[in-house]
N, C-alpha and C positions, 0 to 999 in steps of 0.2 A: 126665080123660085128655085130652080135647080142649084144655084150657087148657094142658097141658104142651106139646102140639104147637105151639100158638099161640105160646107164649113162645119155644120153639126156632126157629120160622120168623122171628119178630121179630129174634131175635138174628142169624140169617143175613142178614136184610135190612140190619140196622145194620152188619154187618162189610163188606157190599158197598158200602153208602152212603159210609162215612167215607172210604175211598181216592178215590172219585169226587169228593167235595167238595174234598179236598186237591188232586187233579188239576186241578180247575177253578180253584181259587185260584192255582196255579203257572201256568196259562195266562192269568190275568188277568181271568177272568170275575167279574163283580160278582155276588155272591149276595144274595138277598133282594129286597124291594120297592124300586123306584126312589124316590130322594127328589125329588119333584116339587115340594113346597111351597117349599123354599128356592130353587129355580131361579126361581121366579115372584115372589119377595119384592120385588124392586126394582119390578116392574110393579104389585104390589099397594099398595105405599107411593105410587107416583105417582097411582094411581087414587084412593086415600084423599085425596091432597092436592087432587084435583079436586073433591072433596066427595061422591064415591059412598058408599053405605052398605056395611056389610060383607057383606051378602047379595048386594048388586049386584055387588060385587068378585068374590065367589065364583062367581056365575053367569057373569060375563064371562070369568074365567080358567078355569072348569071345575074347581073344587076346592071342597071343603067350607068351610062357614062357621067352623067350629072352627079349621081350618088358617089361615084369614085372620085370625082373632082372635089366634092365637098370633103370627103374623108382625107384626101391628101393635102388639103389647104392648111 
């Protein structure tokens, strides 16, 4: 019985959520996580040209070493 109520409540939440997301997109709000790695790509390449390691670049720019690795590939 509780699962029926939980499912019903989830459906109600979803019905309220969808129009809110559409309204946010109309207003121009960017949804989701910000893309920070590509914003720092030129800096990462410049630091690599100076001879820094991937870990040092990641530390310097405040991002993950995996992100630096993807940028430099």
